[in-house]
N, C-alpha and C positions, 0 to 999 in steps of 0.2 A: 440470333446468332451464335454461333458455340467458342468456347472456351474464353472468354471474354475476362474472368474475371476469376482472379485468387485462387488457387489451387488448394490454400492453406481453409478456405473454408469452405467448401466442400466438409472436411473432417471435424468442423466447429459447428456444435449442440448446444442447442441455449439450455441457458442458467437453470439449474434444476430449482434455484429463488423464484425464478420469473417464471417456472410454471405451479408451482406450487401458492401463487399470489395469483396468477390466476385462475387456480382456482378456490382458493378462499373471496374473490369478490364474486364467487356465486351464492353466497349466503351471508346471512345479516350477524350482526354482535358475536361474526371473530376473532379470537383474541392473535393479533397477528407478535409471532414469534421471529421473523422472515426479514425482513430488512432493516440494516442498521438505522436506527429516527430516532427521536425521540417519540412522545405520545402526546406530549403537547405541539400546540399551533408557534408558530412565529413568535418572540416577542415585540412590543408595539414600539418599542424605541428600533429597533432592526428594521421594518417593517416601514416606521416612518421617513426612516435615514431613505429605505431607499425611493419613495413617494418625493421626498428632498430633491436628491437625484437627478430624479425626472425635473422638476421645480426648475434645476437650475442648470439643464442643458448637457446632459456628461453624461452623454449617448453616442459621441462619439468614439472615433478608433483611443481607442488609449496603445501605450506598449505594449511591445511581442510578450511581455514579459510579466505582464502587469502591471497592474495601476500603483508607480511609486509609493503613496502616501499608505498602502494597503501591503506592499509588501515590507515596508515598515516599522507596519502593525504586528504583523505576524513572526517580526525579528524579535519587537521585544514582547510580545506574549510565551515569544522563547524560552527567553533568559528569562524572561521572569517565572513561570510553572518548571519549566524542563530542565535550566539551565545547563543551556544548548546556548552558542554562541553564534549566530548568524548576518553577515551583514546582509542588508538589502539585495545589493548585486547577486549574491548564490540564493535566492530566491526568486521559484519561477512557480506564476498563477496558475492552473492547467482548468481544466472544465471535470473536478472534480478526482480526489485522489485516487480512482481507477485508469480517468486520463491519465495522473501523472504516473500511473502503476507503467500504460501503454506508453507513454514518450521514452518512460526509463526504462523502459526491455528495447526503445524501436532506435535508441542511442549507440545503445552497448554490443549488441548484440547481430553479429553478423550468421548463416544460414549455418546448418550441425550444431551450433558455438549450443550447450548447458545449462540452462537454471535447477542448482537443487529446487525446494519445495519439499513441504511438510505435512506432512498428511495428518487429519482430517482438513481442507484448505482451502481460501475461498475460492465460491466454483470461475470468476474470472482468470485467476491464474493462467493455469492451462492457456486458455483461449488467444489470449496476451501475448502470449510465447511462442508460440506454435503459428500466428499469423505472421512474426517475423520470419520464418526458417526454424526457428530455435528448439531446442530439444529440451524437455521435460523429465527429471529426471527426481521421480517420489520416495520422500521417506515414509514409510510409515513410525511414529512414535506410541503407539499405541501398546508399543510392548517397555517403553525408557519413562512412563507414567508422563509424556506427550515432554520431554527434556530433552535436548541434545547431546548425542550421545558420538566420543572425540570418535571411536573404530568404526558403529557405523557411520560415518559420515565419510570419515576417508576415506571407506570403501565405494561411495559412493560417487566416488572427486576421478575425474581421469584429465587429461590430457586439454582437450574442448568446455574444461568447468567454466563459465564468463561467471557468473554470482548466483549467491545462495540467497535466496529472498526470506522470509523472518516476517512474522505478522502474530505481534507481542503486544497485549493482548489476541489469544486470539480468535480468530471468528472461522469454526462454530462454537469454541468449547473454551473462548474464556478464560486458558490458562495464560499464561505470563511464564517468562524464559525465566528461570531463580540466577543467579549469580554462576552457577558453576559453567549452565549451557555461556553466557554468555563469554568465561569463563575458555568452554571450549573454544568458539567463534572466534576469539579473539586471537589467540592460539595460528588459529587458520591461517586467516588475513594475512598474520606476520608472516608467515611462511613462503604467505602463493602471492599471487597478481590478481587477486578476483574481487570483483566490485562488491557486498552485501547490500540488497534492498532491504531498507528496514520498512514497513507498513504497520505503523502506527495508531493507527486511528480513530483506536479505542483507547488510548493510554486516560485520558483526561474523567474515560470514566468507567476504571477500577478504582475499586475502596484501598484504601492506605497510601502506605510510599511507595514506590515498587523503582528499580532503577530500567533504563532500558539499551539494549547499544548505541541508537544513537547518542546519545551520553556520553561513550568512549571518544573523546572531540579528538586524539592525538593517531585517529586511523579513519579522521574528516575526509578527507580526501578518498578514499574507498567506500564511503559509506555516499548511500541515496535516501534518503527519506522523504516520504512521504505520508501528507498529512492529509483530514479533509474537516471543512468549515461543518457539511452536518452532523455531527457526531458531540 
């Protein structure tokens, strides 16, 4: 059969992270700095809870947006640790944070819509945008200490800009966007009808106390917040 797949698939390359991981699997004693997960095993209480769920027959289809007790627990966690207040009905459970990115982008993008990302960037951003016919606008932040610059950001925008995707703390640099960067972003979305997708999966692994854009809750209707249990 010919021409049965989405044409966008032909332009998507395998993740560099996966290529390096596959190569590392050939050797013993390799220290892995590739995949973002803790070095320790899953705690016993979490494993026991999973076993108990099986014994209690929690094996049937849940709500399409995820189990209500889990969504309530996430809302409580975010309120306690990040001072972000969501209602359970505002939370959707996906297959990981990358799954959340695909759902978010698939929801907001039309063909040829543009999404601004900042390099160096997580390798899954580009294919997640392009699979829906979106266009990646990549801004190199190496000349601005990996912080946002109003002039550079405005030059990258067009009438097709649908979203800005930020990752703080950043994968792979570890940089956290400072207050000045968040102010730049806030001023832009006050002027323009665009979304900000906040990929903040590493915010529980960062030292000290930092501010994240998702905490600027007066812009809640324009923010899509992606989080992960694996971090």
